[in-house]
C-alpha positions in Angstrom: 10.9 39.8 35.0 8.1 40.9 32.5 10.7 41.2 29.8 12.0 37.7 30.5 8.5 36.3 30.4 7.8 38.0 27.1 11.1 36.7 25.7 10.3 33.1 26.8 6.8 33.4 25.4 8.1 34.7 22.2 10.6 31.9 21.9 7.9 29.3 22.7 5.6 30.8 20.1 8.4 30.9 17.5 9.3 27.3 18.2 5.7 26.2 18.0 5.3 28.0 14.7 8.5 26.3 13.4 7.2 22.9 14.4 3.8 23.5 12.7 5.6 24.7 9.6 7.9 21.6 9.6 4.8 19.4 9.9 3.1 21.2 7.0 6.2 20.6 4.9 6.5 17.0 5.8 2.8 16.4 5.2 2.9 17.9 1.7 6.1 16.1 0.8 4.8 12.7 2.0 1.1 13.0 0.9 1.0 15.2 -2.2 1.9 12.9 -5.1 2.7 15.8 -7.4 5.2 17.2 -4.9 6.6 13.7 -4.2 7.2 13.0 -7.9 8.8 16.4 -8.4 11.2 15.7 -5.5 12.1 12.3 -7.0 12.7 14.0 -10.4 15.3 16.1 -8.6 17.1 13.0 -7.3 15.7 12.9 -3.8 14.6 9.5 -2.3 16.5 7.7 -5.0 18.5 4.5 -4.4 21.0 3.8 -7.3 21.5 0.2 -6.4 17.7 -0.5 -6.3 17.1 1.5 -9.5 19.8 -0.5 -11.2 18.1 -3.7 -10.1 14.7 -2.7 -11.6 16.3 -1.5 -14.9 18.1 -4.8 -15.3 15.4 -7.2 -13.9 14.3 -9.3 -16.9 11.1 -10.4 -15.0 10.1 -6.9 -14.2 10.8 -5.5 -17.6 9.0 -8.4 -19.3 6.0 -7.6 -17.1 6.0 -3.9 -18.1 6.2 -4.9 -21.8 3.4 -7.4 -21.5 1.2 -4.8 -19.7 1.9 -2.2 -22.3 1.0 -4.6 -25.1 -2.3 -5.8 -23.7 -3.5 -2.3 -22.9 -5.9 -3.1 -20.0 -9.4 -1.8 -20.1 -10.2 1.1 -17.7 -13.2 0.6 -15.5 -14.9 3.4 -13.6 -17.2 3.3 -10.6 -18.7 6.0 -8.4 -17.1 5.3 -5.1 -18.4 5.6 -1.5 -15.6 8.2 -1.3 -17.9 10.5 -3.3 -16.1 10.6 -6.6 -15.3 8.4 -9.6 -12.5 5.9 -9.0 -10.9 3.9 -11.8 -9.1 0.6 -12.2 -7.3 -1.3 -14.9 -9.1 -4.5 -15.9 -7.7 -7.6 -17.5 -10.3 -10.3 -18.1 -9.5 -14.0 -17.9 -8.8 -15.8 -21.2 -11.8 -17.9 -20.4 -14.9 -16.8 -18.5 -14.5 -17.9 -14.8 -15.4 -17.0 -11.2 -11.8 -16.4 -10.1 -10.8 -12.7 -9.5 -7.6 -11.1 -8.2 -7.5 -7.6 -6.9 -3.9 -6.5 -7.3 -3.1 -3.4 -5.2 -0.1 -1.1 -5.9 2.1 0.7 -3.4 3.0 4.3 -2.4 3.8 6.7 -5.3 3.4 3.9 -7.9 1.0 3.3 -10.8 -0.8 0.1 -11.7 1.8 -0.9 -14.3 4.3 -1.3 -11.5 2.2 -4.4 -10.6 2.3 -5.7 -14.1 4.3 -8.8 -13.1 1.7 -9.8 -10.5 -1.2 -9.1 -12.9 0.6 -11.3 -15.6 1.0 -14.1 -13.1 -2.6 -14.1 -12.0 -3.7 -13.8 -15.6 -1.7 -16.9 -16.6 -3.3 -18.7 -13.6 -6.7 -18.0 -15.2 -7.9 -15.1 -13.1 -9.8 -11.9 -14.0 -7.5 -9.2 -12.7 -8.5 -5.7 -11.4 -5.8 -3.2 -10.4 -7.4 -0.2 -8.6 -5.9 3.3 -9.0 -5.2 4.2 -5.4 -6.3 7.4 -3.6 -4.2 10.3 -4.6 -2.5 8.3 -7.4 -2.8 7.9 -11.1 -6.2 9.0 -12.4 -7.6 10.0 -9.0 -8.8 13.7 -8.9 -7.4 14.0 -5.4 -3.7 14.4 -5.2 -3.2 13.6 -1.5 -2.8 9.9 -0.7 -4.0 8.2 2.5 -1.5 5.3 2.9 -4.4 2.8 2.7 -6.9 4.5 5.0 -9.3 5.8 2.4 -8.1 3.2 -0.1 -9.8 0.4 1.9 -13.2 2.1 1.1 -12.3 2.1 -2.7 -11.2 -1.5 -2.6 -14.4 -2.5 -0.8 -16.3 -0.7 -3.6 -14.4 -2.8 -6.2 -15.3 -6.0 -4.3 -18.9 -5.0 -4.4 -18.6 -4.2 -8.2 -17.2 -7.7 -8.8 -19.9 -9.4 -6.8 -22.6 -7.5 -8.7 -21.1 -8.7 -12.0 -20.5 -12.2 -10.8 -22.4 -13.2 -7.6 -20.5 -16.5 -7.4 -17.1 -14.8 -7.7 -14.2 -16.0 -5.5 -11.9 -13.1 -4.9 -8.3 -12.7 -3.6 -6.5 -9.5 -2.7 -2.8 -9.2 -3.3 -1.2 -6.0 -2.1 2.4 -4.7 -2.0 3.7 -2.1 0.5 0.9 0.5 0.9 -1.2 -2.0 -1.2 -0.4 -4.6 1.5 -1.5 -2.2 4.2 -4.7 -1.6 2.3 -5.3 -5.3 1.9 -5.0 -5.8 5.6 -7.2 -2.9 6.4 -9.9 -4.4 4.2 -9.7 -7.8 5.9 -10.6 -6.0 9.1 -13.9 -4.7 7.6 -17.2 -6.4 7.1 -16.7 -7.8 3.6 -18.5 -10.4 1.5 -17.6 -14.1 1.9 -16.6 -13.9 -1.8 -13.2 -12.7 -0.6 -11.6 -16.0 0.2 -7.9 -15.1 0.9 -5.3 -12.4 0.8 -1.6 -11.9 0.2 0.0 -9.0 2.2 3.5 -8.3 0.9 5.8 -6.0 3.0 3.0 -4.0 4.7 3.5 -1.8 7.8 2.0 -2.2 11.2 0.6 1.3 11.1 1.1 4.5 9.2 2.3 6.1 12.5 4.9 3.4 13.0 6.1 3.7 9.5 6.5 7.4 9.5 8.2 7.4 12.9 10.6 4.8 11.5 11.3 6.8 8.4 11.8 10.1 10.2 14.6 8.5 12.1 16.0 6.2 9.3 15.9 8.7 6.4 16.0 12.1 8.0 17.6 11.5 11.4 14.6 13.3 13.0 12.7 12.3 16.1 9.1 11.3 15.7 8.1 13.9 18.2 7.3 16.6 17.3 7.6 16.2 13.5 5.2 13.3 13.0 2.7 14.8 15.5 2.8 18.0 13.6 2.4 16.3 10.2 -0.5 14.3 11.6 -2.1 17.6 12.8 -1.7 18.9 9.2 -3.5 15.8 7.9 -6.3 16.1 10.4 -6.7 19.8 9.7 -7.2 19.1 6.0 -9.7 16.3 6.8 -7.5 13.7 5.3 -6.9 11.0 8.0 -5.3 10.3 11.3 -2.0 8.4 11.0 -2.8 6.5 14.2 -6.1 5.1 12.8 -4.4 3.8 9.6 -3.4 0.7 11.5 -3.3 -2.7 9.7 -2.2 -4.3 12.9 -5.5 -3.4 14.5 -7.5 -4.5 11.4 -6.0 -8.0 11.3 -7.2 -8.5 14.8 -10.7 -8.6 13.3 -9.8 -10.5 10.2 -11.6 -13.6 9.0 -9.7 -13.7 5.7 -6.9 -16.3 5.3 -3.8 -14.3 4.8 -0.3 -15.0 3.6 2.2 -12.5 5.0 5.4 -11.9 2.9 8.4 -9.7 3.6 11.9 -9.3 2.3 14.6 -10.0 4.8 16.6 -7.0 3.8 13.7 -4.5 3.7 14.8 -1.3 5.4 12.0 0.9 4.1 9.1 -1.0 5.7 11.3 -2.9 8.1 11.2 -6.6 8.1 10.6 -6.8 11.8 7.0 -5.5 11.2 5.9 -8.8 9.7 5.9 -11.0 12.8 3.6 -8.7 14.9 1.1 -8.5 12.0 1.1 -12.3 11.7 0.8 -12.8 15.4 -2.1 -10.3 15.7 -4.0 -11.8 12.8 -7.2 -13.8 13.9 -7.9 -15.3 10.4 -8.6 -19.1 10.5 -5.5 -19.7 8.3 -2.3 -17.6 8.1 1.2 -18.1 7.0 4.5 -16.2 6.9 7.1 -16.2 4.2 10.5 -14.5 4.5 12.3 -14.0 1.2 16.1 -13.8 1.7 18.3 -11.1 0.0 15.2 -9.0 -0.9 14.8 -5.3 -0.4 11.5 -3.4 -0.2 8.8 -4.6 -2.6 11.4 -6.8 -4.2 10.5 -10.3 -2.9 8.6 -11.4 -6.0 11.7 -10.7 -8.1 14.6 -11.6 -5.9 13.0 -14.8 -4.8 10.6 -15.4 -7.7 10.3 -19.1 -7.5 10.0 -19.3 -3.7 7.5 -16.4 -3.8 5.1 -17.8 -6.3 5.4 -21.4 -5.3 4.4 -20.4 -1.8 1.7 -18.0 -3.0 0.1 -20.6 -5.4 0.2 -23.3 -2.7 -1.5 -21.0 -0.2 -4.3 -19.6 -2.5 -5.0 -23.0 -4.1 -6.7 -24.0 -0.9 -9.4 -21.5 -1.6 -9.9 -21.8 -5.4 
């Protein structure tokens, strides 16, 4: 009997150690941008059809070329996160009080949002593109899926208001940038923020990871995501459950346009409706873009996307 108990205990300890190790691996692969980019360089997480679209998209490539040509100014602030945070800055052609904070997604850099920056610049906005936590110039290499980014974006809002007390500000985020946008709307923010565009954001980090565990890796959320979350908490990063845009929008007073591509299977399309229904903003709208994969709506449905966006934001500018 004692030998059986010892054997069972040994198996349990071994299984527990294996789960913890798997959680550590998943955490580093998901959160450490250096590791993530290395994995992508080895051909993991690649989608040939989508990569081909971006390579051949005239709109996307024109945006990249424009962004490279104008060479945005780099702004630096000391953030409430306790370190310097940077952003790309493109001033309006003529001095004005219109500002757009354009927020990029997971594993991206600001130039990926060049098309959005170009669009707001042509509409006469000053444009700020924050370098997200764990990305680009940030000294920390672990991202937070929007959880800490909301603090940095609030700091950029404060920066704008200090520079221009009469500023009218919109936020436009895609994917993780959309989640960040929604998280900010749930915070106590200045009335200068007059509207937001949330493009293909997730209901919560936990929901997204649980979905991806099953969709991409054929793994159950339990115990892998629980273990990865434990690794995040142990490193004092963030709790996946608390990174929940769907809870933030329940406190929102910011008019919000929700956009999602109908064919999005990375942040699934079905997440948009609960976000919209949970939002307590005085004005809200949903837009579904047909035949659009993840973060692709502004390109696959360019005219529909921007006509709807311009009509929505024009009510507040």
